[in-house]
N, C-alpha and C positions, 0 to 999 in steps of 0.2 A: 635546108638547115638540119632537118631530121635525118637525111641521108648522110651528111657530112658527120654528124655525131655518131651514127651507126658505124661509118668507116673508121672513125677514130677508135671506137670500141674494139673493132675487129684487129685494127693494127696493134693495139695495146694487148690483146689476147694473144695474138701471134708473138709478140715480144716476150710475153710471159711464159707462153709455151717453150720458146727457145731457152730462155733463162733456166726454167724448170729443168729441161732436159739436160742442160749443161751441168747443173747442180747434181743431178742424179749420176751422170757420167763421172763427175769428179769425186764422187762419195766412195769411201772405202768399201762399203758393202755393195755387192752387185744386186740389181733388180732381178727377180725371177721373171721368166717369160710370161707368167700369169699376171704379175704385177704391171708389166709393159703393156699387155693386152687390156687390162682394165684402164690404164691411163689413156690409151689409144680410143678405147670405146667412149669413155667420158668426154674426149676432145671432140670425137665425131657427133656424140649427141648434142653438145654445145654448139658445134658448127650448124647442125640441122636447126636448133632453136634460133640462132642468129639469123639464118636464112628465112625461116618462117616470120620472125619480127620484121625483117626487111620487107618480105612480101606484103605484110599487113601494113606497113608504113606506106608503101607504094599504093596499096588500095585505098587507105585512107587519104592520101593525097589526092588521088583521082576523083573520090567522092567530094572532097572539100572544094576542088576546082570546079566539079560539075554544078555544086550547090552555089558557089560564087558567080558562076556564069548565069545561072537562073535568077538569082537575086538581081544582077546588073541588068538582065533583060527586063524583069518585072518592074524594076526601079525606073529605067530609062524610058520605057514605052508605055507606062501606066497612063491612063487616060485623065490624070489629074496631076497638078504641079507639085512637085516635091522639092522643098529647100531645107537645107541644114544651116541653122545660123547660130552664131556665137551670141554670148550675153549682150554684145554691143550691137547686135543685128547684122554682123558681117556674114555675107553668103560664103559658106564653106563648101557646099555641094548644092547641085541643082540637076534635075533630070530634064529631058527634051520637052515635055509638056509644060514645065514651069518656064523654061526659056521662050516658049511660044507665047504664054501669057504675057510676059515682059516684051516679047518681040526683040529679043537680043540673044545673040549666040552664047550657049553655055559657058565657053571659055572667057568671054568678055564680062560674064556675071560674077566670077569668082573673086573674092576680096572687095566686092562692092558692098555699100550698106543697103539693105533692103528698103529702108524706109525713104531713100532717095527716089523710089519709083512710085511713092504714095503722094497724093495731093496734100497740100500744106494744111488743110482743115482736118484731116486724119492721121496726121503724124503723131499727135499726142495719144490718140486712141491706140495706135499701134504699139508705141513705146510702153504704155501702161499694160497692154495685152502681153508684151513679151516679158515684162518685168514680173507680172502676175504669174505666168507660166513657170518661171524659174524659181519663184518663191512658194508657190503652192504645190509644184511638182504634180498637178493634176492637169486633165485636158482642158484647154481654154480655146474660146472662140472669139473671133473679131471680124467685122466687116469693114472694108477699107475701099476707097475709091482710087483707081489708078488713071492717069490721063491718057487718052487715045490721040488726041490733037487738041488744039486751043479751045475747041467748041464742046467736046463731049469726053465723059469718063466712063470707064468701065468699073463694075461693082466686083469686088473679089472676097469671097468668104475664106477666112484663115482658121485652121484648126491646129493648135500647137501641143506638143508634148515633149518633156524633158527626156534626154538620153539617160542610161543608168549611170554613166560617169557623172552626169550633172553639168557637163560642160558645153552642151549644145541642146538646141531646141529643134525639134523635127517638125516642119511646117508643111500642111497639106494645103493647097491653094486651088480654089475652084471658081471658074468665072460664072457668076450667076446674073450677069446682065440681061441676058434673054429671058431668063425665067422671071425676074423682077418686072420686065418690060410687059411680059405676057400677063402677069399677075395684075399689074397696072391697068392694062387694057381690059382684062376680065372684070375688074371692079368697076371701070368706067362704064363698061357695057352693062353691068347689073345695076348701076345707079341709074343710067338711061332708061332701062326696062322698068325699074322701080317707079321712076318718075312718070313714064308714059302711062304704065298700068294703072298708077294712082290718078292720072289725070282722067284716064277713060272711065274708072270707076266713079269720079266726081261727076263727070258728065252723065253717066247713067242716073246717078242720084238726082241731079238737077232737072233731067227729063222727067223722072217719076214725080218730082215736086210740081213741075208744070202741069202735067197731066191731072195731078189731084186738084190743083187749084181750078183747072178748066172744068172738071167735074162738079166741083162745088158751085160754079157758076152755071151749071147746067149745059155746058158745052161739050163738044166732042173731043176725046183725047187727040193730042196733036203728034205724039211721038210713040211709036211701037217700042215696048220694052220687054225684053225676054225676062 
């Protein structure tokens, strides 16, 4: 687009130069050799300026292409799911990791409603989350369940932020199922350890009580207690 615009400018400039030369030739007063040299010099300088501008445009286009390629690479291969959703929750864009979370090819996800992949119980939470993101224009978070099969779900943490235009919501999706499972197992282990240790402490106290009672009766202690 920019190159075409530049070519148009050059063509108009050339046409203007031809017209200007014709006007000077048709004029009753002849131009002096110095005047002609000045005009030629001006045209040459302007030609160089156009060439420099063209070089800058080419460099700018190359830099823009390079940045775009880096963005696409970062977007597509980021270790987190990215979705671009409309106000209605329609998927406008999705990266590779996002499609892996839903286990569907990216092309098949476009124009699908995101909440169709969420369990029925969490649909209202997601709709509220999306509406709040558009209204507040702040970063919002939400956790939803997505079915893996008829017996199990995976837990997805969503973080949403509105684009500058206000037309789309950028969603970052992270599967935290394993993390929650690990936390649950850790909590269960801590509860078991707490119960076991508490039980052992109670047994020690009971042994002490038995030993004290035996001592009062003049009998030998039965349990060694550290």
